[in-house]
MARDREN-498913 format. One record per atom (N, C-alpha, C): residue in one letter; y, x, z. Coordinates in steps of 0.1 Angstrom, whole numbers, plus 2048, in hexadecimal, padded with zeros to 3 digits. Last residue first. Example, Ala and Ser with C-alpha at 12.3 -4.5 7.8 and 13.67 -1.06 7.14 Angstrom:
BEGIN
s7EA880847
s7F5889847
s80088184F
a7C788484E
a7D387B84E
a7DF88484E
//
This chain:
BEGIN
a2D190E2C2
a2C89052BA
a2BD8FF2C3
s2EF90D2D7
s2E29132D3
s2D99082CC
v31090B2CE
v3059032D4
v2F79082CE
g3259182C2
g31F91E2CE
g3149162D4
a32E90F2AA
a33790D2B5
a3319122C2
m31891429A
m32491C298
m32F91A2A2
m3088FF2A4
m30590D2A7
m3109162A5
k3168EA298
k3158EB2A7
k3118F92AB
g3118EF27D
g31F8EF283
g31F8F0292
l2F68EC27B
l2FB8F927A
l30A8FA27F
s2F58D027F
s2EF8D9289
s2F48E7288
e3048C8268
e3088C4276
e3028CD280
r2F48D0253
r3028D6255
r3078D4263
s2D28D425D
s2DD8CC259
s2EA8D425B
t2B98EA250
t2C18E625B
t2CE8DF257
e2AD8F623B
e2AC8E723C
e2B48E2247
p2AD91123F
p2B890B237
p2B78FC236
g2A4917262
g2A1916254
g2AD90F24C
v2B392D27B
v2AD921276
v2AA921267
i2BA93D299
i2B694028B
i2AE934286
g2D693E2B0
g2C99392AB
g2C793D29C
v2EB94D2B8
v2E79412C0
v2DB93A2BB
i2F296E2BB
i2EB9642B2
i2E69592BB
k3139782C6
k3059752C8
k2FF96C2BD
g32E9792C1
g3269852C1
g3189842C3
r33795E2C0
r33C9672CA
r3329732CC
y31C9552AD
y3279502B5
y32A9592C0
m308953290
m30F95B29A
m31A9542A0
v2E9948285
v2F7944287
v2FC94D293
a2D494E26B
a2D7953278
a2E695027B
i2BD93E256
i2CB93F259
i2CD943268
r2A794523A
r2AA943248
r2B894524C
d2AD943220
d2A093F224
d29F93D233
a2CD93A210
a2C594021B
a2B693B21C
l2DC92E1FC
l2D593B1F9
l2CB93F204
a2E8916204
a2E39171F6
a2DA9231F5
l2F291B21E
l2E791121C
l2E091220E
v30592E218
v2FA931221
v2EF92821E
e317920208
e31092C202
e30492F20B
d32090D21A
d31990820D
d311914207
l32D91C22D
l321916230
l319911224
e33B93B22C
e33A92F224
e32D928226
t339952239
t33F947241
t33F93A239
s31D968238
s32795F231
s32C95523B
i30898022F
i31197D23A
i31C975234
l2E7984228
l2F397E223
l2FC97A22E
i2D099C222
i2D899622D
i2E5991227
v2B099E213
v2BE99B211
v2C499621E
a2969B2206
a29C9AB212
a2AB9A9210
k2859AD1E7
k28E9B51F0
k2939AC1FB
g2769A01D4
g2709A51E0
g2789AD1E9
r2839941C0
r27C9A11BC
r2769A71C9
d28F9801CC
d28397C1C4
d27C9891C0
r2A698D1D7
r29C9871E0
r28E9851D8
e2B39931BF
e2AF99E1C8
e2A49991D1
s2B99791B6
s2B09811AE
s2AA98D1B6
v2CB9701C9
v2BE96A1C9
v2B49721C1
i2E09811C1
i2DB9821CF
i2CD97C1CF
q2E59791A7
q2E19871A9
q2DA9881B7
e2ED95E1AB
e2E19611A3
e2DC96F1A5
h3059631B9
h2FA95C1BF
h2ED95F1B8
i31496F1A4
i3119771B0
i3059701B7
f317959192
f31096518E
f30C96D19A
e3259461A2
e31994219C
e31194F199
i33C9551A7
i3349511B3
i32694E1AD
s34895618E
s343962194
s33995F1A0
g34F93B18C
g346941182
g34094E188
v3619371A1
v3559301A1
v34A936198
d3709581AA
d37094A1A4
d3629441A4
v3749661CB
v3709671BD
v36F9591B7
g3789671E7
g38396A1DE
g38096C1CF
r3589701F0
r36596D1F5
r3709711EA
t33D9741EA
t34596C1E1
t3539691E5
p3329831FF
p3319881F2
p3399801E7
q33398821C
q33D980215
q33D983206
s31E9A2217
s32799D221
s33299521A
a2FE9AA213
a3099A420B
a31299D215
i2E79C2212
i2F09BB21C
i2FC9B7214
l2C69C6207
l2D49C3202
l2DB9BC20E
l2AC9DD207
l2B49D320F
l2C29D2209
d2A19F01F7
d2989E61FD
d2A09DA204
t2AB9FE1D7
t2AD9FB1E5
t2A29F11EA
d2B8A101BF
d2AAA0C1C3
d2ABA0A1D2
r2D6A021B0
r2CFA0C1B8
r2C1A071BC
s2E29EC1A7
s2DC9F519D
s2D4A001A3
l2EF9DF1BB
l2E29DA1B6
l2DB9E21AC
e3079ED1BE
e2FD9ED1C9
e2EF9E81C4
r3149EB1A5
r3119F81AA
r3069F71B5
a3169CE1A3
a30E9D6199
a30B9E419E
v3269C81B9
v3189C31B8
v3109CB1AE
v33E9D51B0
v3379D91BD
v3299D51BD
v3439C7199
v3419D5198
v33A9DA1A5
k3469AD1A2
k33B9B019A
k3389BF199
q35E9B01AF
q3529AD1B7
q3469B01AF
q36F9B3199
q36E9BE1A3
q3619BC1AB
n36C99A18E
n3669A5187
n3669B1190
g37998A1A2
g36B98719E
g364993198
g3939941A1
g38B9951AD
g37C9931AA
s3999A7183
s39A99B18B
s39199C197
l3A39CA181
l39A9BF17E
l39E9B3187
k3B29DF189
k3B89D717F
k3B09CA17C
g3A29EE19A
g3AD9E61A0
g3B49DD196
a3939FE189
a38D9F218F
a3979E9195
p3A1A0816A
p3A1A09179
p39B9FC17F
t38BA0C14E
t396A04154
t395A06163
d376A17142
d380A20147
d38CA1914D
i367A04137
i362A09144
i36BA1314A
s37D9EA12B
s3779F712A
s3719FB137
p3859D012F
p3879D6121
p3809E3120
t36E9BB140
t3789C6140
t37A9CB132
r35A9A9153
r3649A7148
r36F9B1149
v3399AF159
v3479B315E
v3509B1152
d31E9A8158
d32899F152
d3369A2158
f3099B715F
f3109B016A
f31C9A8165
r3029C4147
r2F89BC14E
r2FF9B3159
k31B9D013F
k3159C6137
k30B9BD13F
v31F9E2154
v3299D9150
v3249CD148
l3079F1152
l3099E815D
l3149DE15B
d30A9FF139
d2FF9F613B
d3029EC146
t321A0E13E
t321A04133
t3169FA135
a318A1E153
a323A14156
a323A0A14B
v304A2D146
v300A25152
v30BA1A154
s314A3B133
s308A3212F
s305A2813A
k326A49143
k32BA3F139
k320A35135
r314A59151
r31CA50158
r322A4514F
l309A6813C
l301A5F143
l309A5514B
p321A76133
p31AA6D12A
p311A64131
f328A8514C
f330A7A147
f329A7113D
n31CA91166
n316A8E15A
n31DA82153
i333AA6177
i32EA99175
i327A98167
n32AAC8180
n332ABE17A
n32BAB017A
l31AADC188
l324AD8192
l32DACD18C
g2FFACF177
g304ADB17E
g30DAD7189
k306AB1174
k301ABB16A
k307AC816F
t2FEA91183
t304A9F183
t2FEAA8179
f2F0A7B186
f2FEA79182
f305A87181
r2D7A8218F
r2D8A7B182
r2E6A7A17D
s2DBA8D1A9
s2D9A9619D
s2DBA8F190
k2F6A7F1BC
k2E8A7F1B7
k2E7A871AA
f310A7B1C2
f30AA871C7
f2FCA891C2
s317A611BA
s31CA6D1B3
s316A7A1B6
q310A4A1C5
q305A511BF
q30AA5E1B8
n324A3A1CE
n31BA3E1D8
n30FA461D2
l333A381B4
l339A3D1C1
l32FA421CB
m32DA2E19B
m325A391A0
m32AA3F1AD
l340A1A196
l331A17195
l328A2219A
n358A27197
n354A1E1A2
n345A1B1A2
e358A3317E
e359A3B18A
e354A33196
a359A1D16D
a34EA2616C
a34DA2F179
i372A11174
i365A0A177
i359A14177
t386A2B183
t382A23178
t375A1B17D
f39BA2A1A1
f390A30199
f38CA2618E
e3ADA1B1AF
e3B2A241A5
e3A8A2A19C
g39CA0C1C1
g3A3A051B6
g3A9A0E1AB
v37EA111CA
v38AA191CA
v392A141BE
l36B9F81DD
l3709FE1D1
l37BA081D4
g3639EF1F6
g35A9EE1EB
g35E9F61DF
d3769EF20B
d36A9F620D
d3609F6201
k38E9E2201
k38F9EC20B
k3829F520C
k3869D11ED
k3919DA1EA
k3919E51F4
r3719C21F8
r36E9CB1ED
r3799D51EA
d3679B9215
d3749BC210
d3729C7204
e34C9B721B
e3549AB21A
e3629AD214
p3369CB206
p33F9C9211
p3479BC210
v3169CD1FE
v3229C71F8
v32B9C3204
f2FE9E61FD
f3089E0206
f3149DA1FD
a2DC9EF200
a2E79EC1F7
a2F19E41FF
v2C6A0720D
v2CF9FC210
v2DA9FB205
g2B4A1D210
g2B1A12207
g2B9A0520A
s2BDA3421B
s2B0A2E221
s2ACA21219
e2D5A39211
e2CAA4020B
e2BDA3B210
l2E5A2A222
l2E4A26214
l2D8A2C20D
v2E1A3923A
v2DDA2B239
v2DBA2622A
e2ECA51232
e2DEA51236
e2D9A42235
r307A4A22E
r2FFA4F223
r2F0A4E226
v30EA43248
v30EA3923D
v306A3D232
s2F7A51260
s303A50259
s303A4624E
a2E4A4227C
a2E5A4926F
a2F3A48269
t2DDA37293
t2E8A40294
t2EAA48286
t2C9A2528B
t2D4A21294
t2E0A2A294
i2B3A2727C
i2BFA2B275
i2CBA2827E
d291A2C27D
d29DA2A286
d2A9A2F27F
k27AA1D268
k282A2926B
k28FA25272
g26EA05260
g269A0D26C
g270A1926F
k27F9FC24D
k2719FF249
k26BA08254
i299A03261
i2969FF253
i288A0524F
e2A69F9280
e29CA00279
e29B9FA26B
i2BB9FD29B
i2BA9F828D
i2B0A00286
t2BE9F42BE
t2BA9FD2B3
t2BA9F52A6
g2D09F42DE
g2C99EE2D3
g2C69F92C8
a2E3A042ED
a2E39F62ED
a2DD9F12DF
g2E6A1F2EE
g2DCA1A2F7
g2DBA0A2F6
k307A1D2E5
k2FCA262E8
k2F2A202F2
i30FA042CE
i311A092DC
i305A112E0
v310A0F2AD
v309A062B7
v30CA0C2C4
p32DA1629A
p322A1A2A2
p31DA0E2AB
r333A0D278
r337A0B286
r32BA0E28F
l325A14261
l334A15261
l33AA1326F
g30BA1025F
g30FA1C265
g31EA1E265
l3039F7256
l306A0124C
l309A0F252
l3019E826D
l2F59EA265
l2F79F525B
a31C9E8275
a3129EF27D
a3069F2275
e3289D8262
e32C9E6262
e3229EE26B
a31B9BF268
a3199C625B
a31D9D425B
l3269BC282
l3189BD280
l3159C4273
e3419B927D
e33D9C5284
e32E9C7283
t3419A126F
t3469AD268
t3419B926F
q33698E282
q32F991276
q33499E26F
g344987298
g33C993299
g33599728C
n354971294
n34A97029E
n34097C29E
g36596F27E
g36A97528B
g360974296
q35E95026E
q36395E26D
q36896327B
v34293E279
v35193E277
v35594D277
g32294426A
g32B943275
g33A942271
a303954260
a30E94A25F
a31694A26B
i2F096824E
i2F796925B
i30396025A
a2D296223E
a2E096023E
a2E696124C
l2B997322F
l2BD96E23C
l2CD96E23C
i2A396E216
i2B296F218
i2B496A226
e28698120D
e28D976213
e29B979215
g278996202
g2769891FC
g27C97E204
g2719A8220
g2729A8212
g27099A20C
r28099C23F
r2759A1237
r2789A1228
v2939A325B
v29399E24D
v2879A4246
s29B99A27D
s2949A3273
s29599C266
f2B099E29A
f2AA99628F
f2A39A0286
s2C799E2B6
s2BA9A12B0
s2B69982A5
v2E29A82C9
v2DE9A12BD
v2D09A72B8
d2F59AE2DF
d2E69AC2E1
d2E09A42D5
n3119A62D0
n30C9A72DE
n2FD9A32DE
v32D9B12C0
v31F9AE2BE
v3189B02CB
a3459B62CC
a3459AD2C1
a3379A82BE
r3529C02EA
r3459BD2E3
r3469B22D9
q3709D32E4
q3699C82EA
q35C9C62E3
m3809E62D8
m3769EA2E2
m3709DF2EA
r38E9DD2C3
r3959DC2D0
r38C9E12DC
d37D9DE2AE
d3879E82AF
d38F9E82BC
d35D9D72C0
d3679D52B5
d3729E02B6
l33C9E42C6
l34A9E12CA
l3539DF2BE
v31B9D62C8
v3259DE2C0
v3339DA2C5
s2F89D62CE
s3069D22D2
s3109DB2CC
i2D79CB2C6
i2E39D42C4
i2F09CE2C9
g2BC9C22C8
g2C59C22D3
g2D19CB2D2
d2B09CE2AB
d2AB9CB2B9
d2B59CD2C3
v2A89C728B
v2B39CA294
v2AF9C52A1
k2979D226F
k2959CD27D
k2A19D1285
l28F9CE24D
l29A9D1257
l2969CB265
i2769C8242
i27F9D323C
i2899D7247
e2559BF245
e2629BF24C
e26A9CB247
v2469B5225
v2469BC232
v2549BC238
g24D995217
g2459A1218
g2469A8226
t24B97220F
t25197D216
t247989218
e24B9631EF
e2429681FA
e249974202
s2609491E6
s25E9571E6
s25595B1F2
n2689301CE
n2629331DB
n25E9421DA
a2889341BE
a27A9321BE
a2749351CC
k2A69251B9
k2A092F1C2
k29192B1C3
q2C391F1A9
q2B591E1A7
q2AE9291AF
i2DF90E1B4
i2D891B1B4
i2C99191B3
t2F78FC1A3
t2EA8FB1AA
t2E39081A9
l30D8FF193
l30F9001A1
l3029001A9
e31690C176
e30A90717C
e30B90918B
v333903164
v32D90B16F
v321904175
e346904146
e33B8FE14E
e335908158
r36891014B
r35B90F143
r35190814C
g37E91315B
g38091214C
g373912144
v37F914176
v37C92016F
v37D91F160
m3888FA17E
m38D906185
m38B91317D
l37B8E816E
l3898E916D
l38E8F6173
s3618ED177
s3648F0169
s3738F1167
a3638E2191
a3608F118F
a3648F5181
l3668C718B
l3718CF192
l36F8DE190
e34E8C217F
e35A8C0178
e3658C817E
s33C8C7194
s33B8CF188
s3488CE180
t3438B41A7
t3468C21AA
t3458CB19E
s353898197
s34789F19C
s34B8AE19F
a36C8821A2
a36888C199
a35C89419F
s3778731B6
s36A86E1B1
s3648781A7
p39087C1BB
p3858811C4
p37787D1BF
a39E88219A
a39C8791A6
a39187F1AE
a3B389D18E
a3A689518F
a3A688C19B
t3C58B1176
t3C48A9182
t3B78A0182
g3C98D2169
g3C48C4169
g3C68BE176
v3D58EA16A
v3CC8E815F
v3C68DA15F
v3F28FA172
v3EB8EE174
v3E28EB168
k3F191E175
k3F491216E
k3EC906173
g3E7934182
g3F5931184
g3FA92517C
l3CB93417D
l3D493F178
l3E393B177
r3C9913182
r3C291E17E
r3CC928178
i3C88F7197
i3D0902192
i3C790D18E
v3C58D4198
v3BE8E1197
v3C78EB191
t3CA8BA1AF
t3D08C21A4
t3C98D01A4
i3BE89B1B9
i3BB8A91B8
i3C28AF1AC
r3C38811D1
r3C48861C4
r3C28951C4
d3B987D1EA
d3BC8711E2
d3BD8751D4
a39E88F1FB
a3AB88F1F3
a3AC8811EC
v386891209
v39288D210
v39E88A207
e3708981F9
e36E890205
e37B88A20A
r3788A91E5
r37289C1E1
r3718921ED
v3808BF1F5
v38A8B71ED
v3858A91E9
e3678C71FF
e3718C2208
e37C8BA200
r3588D11E9
r3538C61F1
r35E8BF1F9
l3678E71DF
l3668DB1D7
l3628CF1E0
k37F8FC1EB
k3728F61EF
k3708E81E9
h3979071EB
h38E90B1DF
h3809041E1
t3B68F81F4
t3A98FC1F6
t3A29011E9
i3D08E7203
i3CD8F21FA
i3BF8F71FE
f3DE8C9204
f3D28CF209
f3CE8DA1FF
v3FA8B920E
v3F68C2203
v3EA8CB209
i403899218
i3FB8A521B
i3F78AC20E
s41B885227
s41588A21B
s40F89721D
t41886C240
t41A87A23D
t41487E230
g412852246
g41D85423C
g41F863239
s3FC84D255
s40984B25C
s41584E253
k3E8854244
k3EA846247
k3F784324E
a3EA86F246
a3EE869239
a3F185A23C
l3E1873260
l3EE87725C
l3F3870250
q3C686A25D
q3CF863266
q3DE866263
r3BD87D24B
r3BD86E247
r3C7867250
m3BF89425A
m3C689324E
m3C7884249
i3AC88E26E
i3BA890272
i3C388E265
q39588F25F
q398882265
q3A7883269
m3958AA258
m3968A024D
m39A892253
l3918B5271
l39E8B826A
l3A08AD25F
e3778AD276
e3818A827F
e38F8AA278
d3698BB262
d3698AD262
d3748A726A
t36F8D526C
t3748D125F
t3748C225D
e3618D5283
e3708D6284
e3768D2277
q3478D3279
q34C8C8281
q35B8C9282
p3458EC26B
p3448DF264
p34A8D426C
t35F902278
t3518FD277
t3518F026F
l37A914267
l37590926F
l36690726E
v388925257
v38492A264
v37E91F26D
a38F916240
a38992323F
a38392824C
t39C8FE23F
t38F8FE244
t38890B244
p3B6901233
p3B58FE242
p3A78FE247
e3C590C21D
e3B7910220
e3B490D22F
d3E290022A
d3DD90B221
d3CF910225
l3F18E2229
l3E68E9230
l3E08F3227
v4118D522D
v4098DD225
v3FE8E422D
l41F8B6231
l4188C0238
l40F8C822E
v43D8A4232
v4338AA229
v42C8B6230
k44A89F249
k446893241
k43C898236
a44E8AB269
a44A8AE25B
a4458A1254
d45C8AD282
d45D8A1279
d4598A426B
r4548C0292
r4618C228A
r4638B8280
s43C8BA29A
s4468B92A4
s4548BB29E
l42C8BF284
l4308B1286
l43B8B0291
a4288DB288
a42F8D627C
a4348C827E
k41B8DB2A0
k4288E329F
k4308DE293
i4048CD29A
i40E8C72A3
i41B8CE2A2
i3F98E1289
i3FC8D4283
i4078CD28D
e3F48F529C
e3FC8F8290
e4018EB28A
v3E28E82AC
v3EF8EC2B1
v3F98EF2A6
r3CC8E629B
r3D38D929F
r3E18DD2A5
q3C590029B
q3CA8FA28E
q3D28ED291
q3BB9032B4
q3C790A2B0
q3CD9052A4
v3A48F42B2
v3AF8EE2BA
v3BC8F62B7
g3959052A2
g3988F729D
g3A48F12A5
v39291B2B2
v39A91C2A6
v39E90E2A1
p3969142D5
p38E9162C9
p3979152BD
l3AD9252EB
l3A99192E4
l3A091D2D8
d3B893B2F8
d3AC9352FE
d3A69292F6
e3CF9402EB
e3C494A2E9
e3B79452EF
v3E092C2F4
v3DB92C2E7
v3CF9352E5
m3DC91D313
m3E092930C
m3D99292FE
a3E78FB31A
a3DC905317
a3E2911310
d3FA8E831D
d3FB8F3326
d3F08FE324
p3F48D330C
p4008DA30A
p4018E7312
d3D48CE2FF
d3DB8CF30B
d3E88D8309
v3CB8B62E7
v3D08C42E9
v3D88C42F6
n3C189F2D7
n3BB8A42E4
n3BE8B32E6
f3C88912C0
f3C58A02BF
f3BE8A52CC
g3CE8772B9
g3C187A2C0
g3BE8882BF
f3E78712B1
f3DD8742A7
f3D08782AC
r3F586B2C9
r3F78622BD
r3EC8652B2
e3EF8802DA
e3E98722DD
e3EA8692D0
s3FD8952CD
s3EF8962D0
s3E88882D2
i41788B2CF
i41188D2C1
i40288E2C3
e41A88B2EB
e41D87F2E3
e4168802D5
i4158A52F3
i40C89A2F8
i40E88E2EF
v42A8B32E6
v41C8B62E3
v4138AA2E7
r43F8A72F3
r43E8A62E5
r4308A82E0
q43B8AF30D
q43A8A130A
q43989F2FB
r4408CB30A
r4338C630F
r4318B730B
a45B8CA303
a4518CF2FA
a4438CB2FD
k4668C031B
k4678B830E
k45D8BD304
n4608D532B
n45A8C832E
n45B8BF322
m4708E9324
m4628EA320
m45B8DD322
d48F8EC31B
d4878E2322
d4798E231D
m4A790631F
m49B901318
m4938F8321
s4C98FC324
s4BD903328
s4B18FD321
g4E18EF31F
g4DA8F6314
g4CE8FE318
a4E78E0335
a4EF8EC332
a4E88F5328
f4C78D1336
f4D48D333C
f4DA8E0339
g4B48D9319
g4B88CF324
g4C68D1329
t4A58DC2F9
t4AE8E0304
t4B18D530D
p4898E92E7
p4908DD2EC
p4998E22F8
e4889002CD
e4878FE2DB
e48F8F22E0
n47C90A2B6
n4828FC2B6
n4828F72C4
g4709222B9
g4799202AE
g4809132AD
l4569132CB
l45C9202C6
l46491E2B9
a4498FC2D3
a4588FD2D5
a45E9092CE
v42F9032CE
v4358F82C6
v4448F82C7
n42B9182E0
n42A91A2D2
n43090F2C9
e42E90A2F8
e4379152F5
e4379182E6
a4188F82F7
a4268F32F7
a4308FE2F3
v40390A2F8
v4049012ED
v4138FD2EC
t40F92A305
t40891D306
t40A9152F9
f40A94C2F8
f4129402FC
f40A9342FD
v3F995F2EF
v3FB95F2FD
v405954302
p3F895B2D3
p3EC9582DB
p3EF9572EA
i40D94A2BF
i40D9552C8
i4029532D3
l40594129D
l40693E2AB
l40694A2B3
m3FF93B281
m40C942285
m40E93E294
f3DF941271
f3E893A27B
f3F494227F
h3DA943250
h3D994B25C
h3E4946266
q3E192E240
q3D3931241
q3D193A24E
h3FB91924F
h3F6924247
h3E792724A
v4088FB24C
v3FE902255
v3F890C24C
m4298F024A
m41E8F7243
m4158FD24E
g43F8D5242
g4388DD24C
g42D8E4245
i45E8C7239
i4528CD234
i44C8D623F
g4778BC23F
g46C8B4242
g45F8BA23C
a48E8CB23D
a48D8C1233
a4808B8235
a48A8DE250
a4948D4253
a4938C9249
m4768ED243
m4728E524F
m47D8DB252
a4868F822F
a47A8F022B
a4768E7237
d49890823D
d49D8FD235
d4928F3232
g48691A249
g48E911251
g49490524A
p47B929234
p47391F23A
p47B915243
g49792C21C
g48D931226
g48592622C
t4A691E20A
t4A892D20B
t49F934215
f4A19031F6
f49C90A202
f49F919201
k4AE8E71EA
k4B08F61E8
k4AC8FC1F6
q4A38CA1D9
q4A48D21E5
q4A78E01E2
v4AB8AA1CB
v4A88B91C9
v4AC8C01D5
k49B88C1D2
k4A78941D4
k4A38A31D3
d48487D1D2
d48C87D1C6
d4998851C7
d4778831EA
d47C8761E8
d4878761DD
l47E8A41E2
l47989B1ED
l47F88E1EC
l4778BD1CA
l47E8B01CD
l4768A91D8
i47E8DC1BC
i4768D51C6
i47E8C81CA
e47D8EC19C
e4848E61A7
e47A8DE1B0
g47E909186
g4798FD18B
g4818F8197
e47A92D18A
e47E921182
e478915189
d47593D19F
d47D943194
d48293818B
a4769331C1
a4719311B3
a47B9381A9
q4739481DD
q47C9401D4
q47793F1C6
y45D9451F9
y46094B1EC
y46B9421E5
l45F93520F
l45C943211
l45F94B204
g46391A20B
g46F92220C
g46C93120F
y44E90A207
y45290C215
y45E915216
l44B90B1EB
l44F8FE1F1
l4549001FF
v4429251E9
v44F9221E3
v4549151E9
n42A9231F6
n43492B1FD
n4429291F6
m41D9131E4
m42190D1F1
m42B9161F8
l41A9261CF
l4219191CD
l4269131DA
t4099391DC
t41793C1D7
t41F9301D5
s3F292A1E0
s3FA92E1EC
s4089321E8
k3EA9271C4
k3EC91C1CD
k3F591F1D9
g3E393A1B2
g3F19371B4
g3F492C1BD
a3C99441B0
a3CE93B1A6
a3DC9381A6
g3C09541C4
g3C895B1BA
g3CD9511AF
n3A29421C8
n3AB94B1CE
n3B39531C3
e3A29241B3
e39C9301B9
e3A79381C0
g3AD9031BD
g3AD90E1B4
g3A691A1BB
l3BE8E51C4
l3B18EC1C3
l3B28F71BA
l3CE8D21DA
l3D28DD1D0
l3C68E61CF
a3CD8B01E1
a3C78BD1E1
a3CB8C61D6
h3E089B1F3
h3DF8A01E6
h3D98AE1E6
i3E187E203
i3DB88B205
i3D88911F7
e3FF86B208
e3F486F1FF
e3EE87D204
g417862213
g40A85E219
g3FE862211
s4298631F5
s429861204
s41C85C209
e41A8791DC
e42086C1E0
e42086C1F0
v4218951CC
v41A8901D7
v4218841DC
t4208A61AD
t42689B1B4
t41C8961BF
l4278C319B
l41F8BD1A5
l4268B21AC
n4288DC182
n42D8CE186
n4228C8190
i42F8FD17B
i4278F4182
i42E8E7185
s43591516B
s43A907168
s4318FC16E
d420929179
d42592716C
d429919169
n41E941192
n41F932190
n426930182
a41C95C18D
a413956197
a412947195
v41D972175
v422964177
v41895D180
l425994177
l41B98A17B
l42297C17D
t4399A6174
t4339A0168
t42999516A
g44899D192
g4489A7187
g4439A017A
f43D980198
f43E98C1A0
f43D998196
r44B95F194
r44696C18F
r447977199
k44793D193
k44994819C
k443955196
t45291D18B
t44D92A185
t45193518F
i44F8FB189
i450906192
i44A91318C
g4548E117D
g4558ED176
g4568FA17E
r4598D019A
r45B8CF18C
r45D8DD186
l44A8BF1B4
l44D8CC1AF
l44E8CB1A0
e4508A71CC
e44E8A91BE
e4538B81BB
l4468901E5
l44989E1E2
l4478A01D3
k4518761F9
k44B87A1EC
k4508881E9
m44786C21A
m451873211
m44A878205
//
């Protein structure tokens, strides 16, 4: 089925999320929609799927104009969508999830689950999905859950399949398997829209690439285009993608983690008997698929989440900080870039200047008696904004008004401007543009080259391989192995799936 979007415009108040976008996807084509987070990719697909109504423009399927008032209309027309966050019910079986909302009926209108099971088996065998219709979804690996979402769409005769950031929660092996599935689907005539911000993946699987920047189509490219060319289209300027990292001599042990265990919000063990150490002058990357305990580990290191009593210790330069408060941890020489800058890194209503002194406002250098030393705060903020290339009209601009990349630069500037021995950077480039990624990576490597210890927590394998001196892989709360950056993607992928090194 041929899909055509003509002049799609979608506004949210004064924000134009999609600005007169034109897009054509031919039958049996894998068409990649490439752009940074916030570029408007998902909004466009939500318009296509009937979740949003376009303010202007039209949708055509096989040259016929469509009017979608909701997802039901889109599905009836042959459009399926696999969302970035799966829409499955964990306590239902695969067959029950596939049947939900489209229940097959038998005698006297009763629901016929056997028909649903057979539909799952039929689609699974046709495309080699290897999915058990009677398996409980909560017991399935993430990669298999994604296949269930695809089966759900295909069971409703989807001719156009939208995959929204489908590799975000997959291991490298699962990503390769998904790409093979995409090729099979396209070969069978299914049109695929592949939404992503990952350059390597679009070059590997796409037939054509459309790049969106700030809600507009800025160009199309063939998969033969270089990563540099694609990155330049995404951000509008030349980008240096290769990270220059000099050899560094490791110094004394800065952080020692010995057998700690930590509970998550559901009081389950998210971190289980984890041990590692980091020395000055090295970057230790904590790798793994999201949700394997990395968030809880970072919070435990900062004192934001308690270590189970008697279950291990955390030391910084020989000092036990296992039960220390957050301020005590920061004062012991720790800089922290949290994974959620809006929740844990910034106060959006505060100005840039105020945010840059958040964790130092109590110090004598920023106070004058009982008052804030405003001239010094202004001087420091002006200097940091310049040094860290924060694009803003003024240091008095509320941080929440900045782009994601510039918000992250404010957090990085605040943390790296302090005198510290250890930097903990958790998902430091999540949701920022390629240009900001380049800058943040340079700052992280610079900290390491100055002899500081760095813990990089990232689900982006390319980032891990580019920055790390050693890589610790987490799976279900445990570290399954610590290896060097020369380790192959395949081996790291196996470790991310729980296979020990």
